[in-house]
C-alpha positions in Angstrom: 16.8 -4.8 23.7 18.1 -5.0 20.2 19.2 -1.8 18.6 18.1 -4.0 15.1 14.4 -2.3 14.7 14.1 -0.1 17.3 13.7 3.3 15.9 10.4 2.1 14.1 8.9 0.0 16.5 9.2 3.8 18.6 7.6 5.3 15.7 4.8 2.7 15.6 4.1 3.3 19.2 3.9 7.5 19.4 1.6 6.9 15.8 -0.6 4.0 17.3 -0.1 3.5 21.0 -0.2 -0.2 22.0 -0.4 -2.1 18.3 3.4 -3.3 17.9 2.3 -5.8 21.4 -1.3 -6.6 20.0 0.0 -7.8 17.2 3.7 -9.7 19.0 1.6 -11.6 20.9 -0.3 -13.7 17.9 1.5 -15.9 16.3 2.3 -15.4 12.5 0.7 -17.8 10.9 -2.2 -17.3 12.2 -1.9 -13.8 12.0 -1.8 -14.1 8.4 -5.2 -16.8 7.3 -8.1 -15.2 5.8 -10.5 -13.3 9.3 -7.2 -12.9 11.3 -8.0 -10.7 14.0 -5.0 -7.7 12.9 -7.4 -6.0 10.8 -10.1 -5.4 13.5 -7.1 -4.9 16.1 -5.7 -2.4 13.7 -9.0 -0.6 13.2 -9.6 -0.8 17.2 -6.5 1.7 17.9 -7.0 3.9 14.8 -4.8 2.8 11.9 -7.3 3.7 9.7 -6.7 7.3 10.4 -2.9 7.4 10.0 -1.9 9.7 7.4 -4.9 11.7 7.6 -3.7 15.1 8.7 -4.8 16.1 12.0 -7.2 19.0 11.6 -9.6 16.7 10.1 -9.4 13.6 12.8 -6.5 12.1 12.2 -2.8 11.0 14.0 -1.0 13.0 10.9 1.9 10.7 10.6 4.5 12.2 7.9 5.7 10.0 5.2 9.0 9.6 7.8 6.8 8.1 10.3 4.7 6.2 7.9 7.6 4.2 6.5 9.3 3.3 9.6 6.0 2.0 11.4 4.9 0.0 8.4 8.1 -1.8 8.2 7.3 -3.1 12.0 3.6 -3.7 11.3 4.8 -6.2 8.2 7.9 -6.8 10.7 5.1 -8.8 12.9 1.8 -9.1 10.3 2.8 -8.9 6.2 -1.3 -9.2 5.4 -1.9 -6.6 7.3 1.0 -4.2 6.4 0.4 -5.1 2.4 -4.0 -4.7 2.7 -3.9 -1.5 4.4 -0.8 0.3 2.5 -3.9 0.5 0.0 -6.0 2.2 2.6 -3.2 3.9 3.2 -2.3 5.0 -0.7 -6.4 6.0 -1.4 -6.5 8.2 1.9 -3.2 10.1 0.8 -4.7 10.5 -3.4 -7.6 12.6 -2.0 -5.2 14.7 0.0 -3.5 15.5 -2.9 -6.1 16.4 -5.4 -6.1 19.8 -3.4 -4.3 19.6 -1.0 -4.8 23.4 -0.2 -8.5 23.6 -0.5 -10.2 20.3 -0.3 -13.5 20.5 -0.8 -15.4 16.3 -1.9 -12.3 14.8 -0.3 -12.4 16.8 2.4 -15.5 14.9 3.6 -14.7 11.7 3.2 -11.1 12.0 5.2 -13.1 14.2 8.4 -15.7 10.8 8.0 -12.9 7.7 7.9 -11.5 9.4 10.7 -14.0 9.9 12.8 -15.4 6.8 12.4 -12.4 5.5 11.4 -13.6 3.4 8.8 -12.0 1.3 5.9 -11.8 1.9 2.5 -11.3 0.0 -0.7 -9.5 0.5 -3.5 -10.4 1.5 -7.0 -8.6 3.1 -9.2 -6.0 1.6 -11.5 -5.0 -2.4 -11.3 -2.2 -4.3 -12.7 -2.9 -5.6 -15.5 -0.8 -7.5 -19.2 -0.8 -4.9 -21.4 -3.0 -2.3 -19.6 -2.5 1.1 -18.4 -2.3 1.1 -14.6 -3.5 4.1 -14.7 -6.7 3.1 -16.1 -10.1 2.5 -13.9 -12.3 -0.8 -15.4 -15.0 0.4 -13.9 -17.2 2.6 -16.6 -19.9 5.1 -16.3 -23.0 6.2 -18.1 -25.9 8.3 -17.3 -29.0 7.2 -15.9 -32.6 8.4 -14.8 -31.5 8.4 -11.1 -27.3 9.1 -11.2 -24.4 8.1 -13.4 -24.8 4.2 -13.2 -21.7 2.4 -12.7 -20.4 -1.1 -13.5 -17.3 -2.8 -14.1 -14.7 -5.1 -11.2 -11.7 -4.5 -9.1 -10.0 -7.7 -8.0 -7.5 -7.8 -6.5 -9.1 -5.3 -4.0 -7.7 -5.5 -1.1 -10.0 -5.2 2.5 -12.5 -5.9 0.6 -14.2 -7.4 3.1 -13.6 -5.0 5.6 -14.4 -2.3 3.8 -16.8 0.3 5.3 -16.1 2.9 1.7 -15.2 2.2 -1.7 -13.1 4.7 -3.5 -13.1 4.2 -7.5 -12.2 6.2 -10.2 -13.3 6.1 -14.3 -13.0 7.8 -17.5 -15.5 11.1 -17.2 -18.6 11.2 -19.2 -19.5 14.4 -21.4 -19.8 17.1 -19.3 -17.7 16.8 -16.5 -14.1 18.0 -16.6 -11.6 16.4 -18.1 -9.4 13.8 -16.7 -10.3 10.8 -14.2 -12.7 11.5 -12.3 -13.5 10.2 -8.7 -16.5 9.3 -6.2 -16.9 7.3 -2.8 -19.6 5.6 -1.9 -20.6 3.0 1.0 -19.7 -0.5 0.6 -23.5 -1.8 1.2 -24.3 0.1 -1.5 -26.8 -2.7 -3.3 -25.0 -3.9 -6.8 -21.7 -3.8 -5.1 -20.7 -7.9 -4.4 -17.5 -9.0 -3.7 -16.0 -12.8 -5.3 -14.1 -14.9 -3.8 -10.2 -14.3 -6.5 -7.1 -14.3 -4.4 -6.3 -18.2 -4.2 -2.5 -18.2 -2.8 -2.2 -18.5 0.9 0.7 -16.0 0.3 -0.8 -12.7 2.2 -4.1 -14.5 2.0 -4.4 -12.1 5.2 -5.1 -8.8 3.3 -9.3 -9.7 2.2 -7.7 -9.2 -1.6 -11.1 -10.7 -4.1 -12.9 -9.0 -6.2 -15.5 -6.3 -6.2 -17.7 -5.9 -8.8 -20.2 -3.1 -9.5 -23.4 -4.1 -10.9 -25.9 -1.7 -12.1 -24.5 0.9 -8.8 -26.6 4.0 -9.1 -24.5 7.3 -7.8 -25.8 11.0 -8.2 -23.7 12.7 -10.0 -22.9 15.7 -7.7 -20.9 13.1 -6.4 -18.1 13.1 -9.0 -14.9 14.5 -8.9 -12.5 15.7 -11.3 -8.6 14.3 -9.9 -7.4 16.9 -11.9 -4.9 17.1 -14.9 -5.5 14.8 -18.8 -5.4 12.1 -20.9 -2.1 10.9 -19.4 -1.6 13.3 -17.1 -3.5 12.8 -14.1 -1.1 15.1 -11.7 -3.0 13.9 -8.3 -3.0 10.9 -9.3 1.1 10.8 -9.2 1.5 12.3 -6.2 -0.9 8.7 -5.0 1.3 6.5 -6.9 4.2 7.8 -5.3 3.0 7.0 -1.5 1.8 3.5 -3.1 5.6 3.0 -3.5 6.5 3.8 -0.7 4.7 2.3 1.6 4.1 -0.6 0.1 8.1 -0.9 -0.5 8.4 -0.4 3.1 6.3 -3.4 3.9 8.1 -6.1 2.0 11.7 -4.3 3.9 9.9 -5.3 7.1 9.2 -8.6 5.6 13.0 -9.7 5.1 13.5 -7.5 8.7 11.7 -10.4 10.3 14.2 -12.8 8.9 16.5 -11.4 9.7 15.6 -10.3 12.8 14.7 -14.7 13.3 18.6 -14.9 12.5 20.0 -12.2 15.3 17.5 -13.5 17.7 19.0 -17.3 17.4 22.3 -16.3 16.5 23.1 -18.0 13.2 25.9 -17.8 11.0 29.1 -15.6 11.7 29.5 -11.6 12.1 30.6 -11.0 8.9 27.4 -12.4 7.6 24.5 -11.4 10.0 26.4 -7.6 8.7 25.7 -8.6 5.4 22.1 -9.5 5.5 21.6 -6.2 7.5 23.9 -3.5 5.1 21.4 -4.7 2.4 17.8 -4.5 4.4 19.0 -1.2 6.1 20.3 0.1 2.7 16.3 -0.3 1.0 15.3 1.3 4.3 17.9 4.4 4.1 16.5 5.0 0.7 13.1 4.5 1.2 13.4 7.1 4.5 15.5 9.2 2.3 12.5 9.7 0.0 9.8 10.1 2.7 12.6 13.2 4.0 12.5 14.7 0.2 8.2 14.2 0.5 8.2 16.1 3.5 10.1 19.1 1.7 7.9 19.0 -1.2 9.9 16.6 -3.5 6.4 14.8 -5.1 7.1 15.3 -8.5 7.5 13.4 -11.9 11.2 13.5 -10.6 10.5 11.8 -7.4 8.4 9.3 -8.2 10.9 8.3 -10.7 13.5 8.2 -8.0 11.6 6.2 -5.8 10.3 3.5 -8.8 14.2 3.2 -8.8 14.5 3.1 -5.7 12.5 0.3 -5.4 14.1 -2.0 -8.1 17.0 -1.7 -5.7 15.0 -2.8 -2.7 13.8 -5.5 -4.1 16.9 -6.7 -5.1 18.2 -6.1 -1.5 15.5 -7.6 0.3 15.9 -11.1 -2.5 19.4 -11.8 -1.2 18.4 -10.6 2.1 15.8 -12.6 2.6 17.9 -15.8 1.2 20.9 -15.9 3.3 18.4 -15.3 6.2 16.9 -18.5 5.4 20.5 -20.3 4.7 21.3 -19.2 7.9 18.4 -20.6 9.9 19.1 -23.7 8.2 17.3 -26.9 7.3 15.7 -27.7 10.7 14.0 -24.0 11.2 12.3 -24.4 7.9 11.2 -27.8 8.2 10.4 -27.3 11.4 8.3 -24.2 11.5 6.2 -22.8 8.4 7.4 -19.0 9.2 10.7 -18.9 7.6 9.2 -20.1 4.4 6.4 -18.5 5.3 7.6 -15.5 5.2 10.6 -16.0 2.4 7.9 -16.5 0.0 6.1 -13.4 0.5 9.2 -11.5 -0.5 8.7 -11.9 -3.3 5.2 -10.5 -4.6 7.3 -7.7 -3.9 7.9 -7.9 -7.8 4.4 -8.1 -8.5 3.5 -4.6 -7.5 2.6 -2.5 -10.3 4.6 -1.1 -11.8 7.2 -4.0 -12.8 10.7 -3.8 -13.5 10.0 -4.6 -16.9 7.5 -2.6 -17.8 8.6 0.4 -16.8 12.4 0.1 -17.3 11.9 1.7 -20.6 10.2 4.5 -19.7 12.4 4.6 -17.1 16.0 5.1 -19.4 14.4 7.7 -22.1 13.9 9.2 -18.0 17.4 9.3 -17.6 18.3 10.5 -21.3 16.1 13.7 -20.4 12.4 12.8 -21.0 9.2 13.1 -18.7 8.6 9.9 -17.4 5.2 8.1 -17.8 4.6 5.1 -17.2 1.2 2.7 -19.1 
C-alpha cells in the first residue's frame, strides 16, 4: 500500500466506513454524470451528518478529520465532494450561530442527523459586482406569514435536497443583520430549473432553485447575528467553506498524482515535485483546521484561510499540469479521465471570493485593517 493518501483514506474510513471502497468501485466518468449513484451512497453511509456533533446524533468530525475526508472523497468523486461541501457549509453555518446554546438550528441539526437529510444552500452566491454576503431572496409580510421570492443559482444538491436553508435581509421588527430559515425542499412554490451546462462537475446537481411566493411562518425565521456587513456567524461559516472546498481541489489534483505514481511516469525528481506542491497545499489546510480546533475562527483566521487558498490554487495548477505532462499524450487520448480531472482542478479559482475581487481587501488587512469581503 502506498503512503500517498494513506492518512486521508484512513480518516474517511474511520468516520464513514465503506465509503471509499464504494466510490472506488465506480468508474470516474460514471461518477461525474448527472444522476450518478455517489450522492445516494453518501447518504446511505451517513455522510450528511459528517460535521454534526455526536450529541446531536451526528458523526462529530473535527475540522482536521473533515478536511482529510474531503480530500479522500474528491480523489474518487469530485462532484460528490464539491456538492457535499455546500451541504457541510450550511451545517457549519447553523452550528456557528450560537455554538454554546443552539436554538431553532438545533432542531435542524438533529433532523438532518436522524434522517441523513441533504440541505440545499440558499446563502450567498457569487455574482460579479455584488456582495457574496447578500442573498438574492426577498421577503415581505403576507396574510399567512412571510412571503419569499427570488432564486439561488447555482444550488448544489438541488435535485437531492430534503431541506432548503436560506438567508435574507430582515423585515421591520426582526433583529438586525441577516435572518435565516429552514424549509422542506418540497414546500409549495419551490421550483428547480436547469442551470449548470458544463460537463465538468455536472454530478453536483448545481442548478437553479426558484421560490415563487413561498409562505413561511414568521416564527421560523431566526437571526444570524451581527448587523450590516458584520455577520460573525456567517463569517465563521465561510471559513468552513473555504477550508473544505479547497480540500476538494487538493483531492482532485491528488487523483492525477496517484495515476502518475501508479504508472511510474516521469523521474523521481518530477514525481516528488508534484507531491511537494500537493502535500504542501494540504499542510496549509491542516494548519488552518488545527487552528479551528483550538478556537481560531475569527477575522484574522478567515484572512489567513484566504491566503492559504490562493496559494493552494497556484500549487494545484502546477501539480495538475505537470502530472498530465508526465502521464503523456497516450493517457490523455486513451481516456477522458485525465482531461476531466485537469479541467476540474481549475474550478477552484471560480469559487467566491475570487483572488481578483479580494486582493485589495487582503492588502488592506495585511496593513492593519479588519478584513471585509464583499
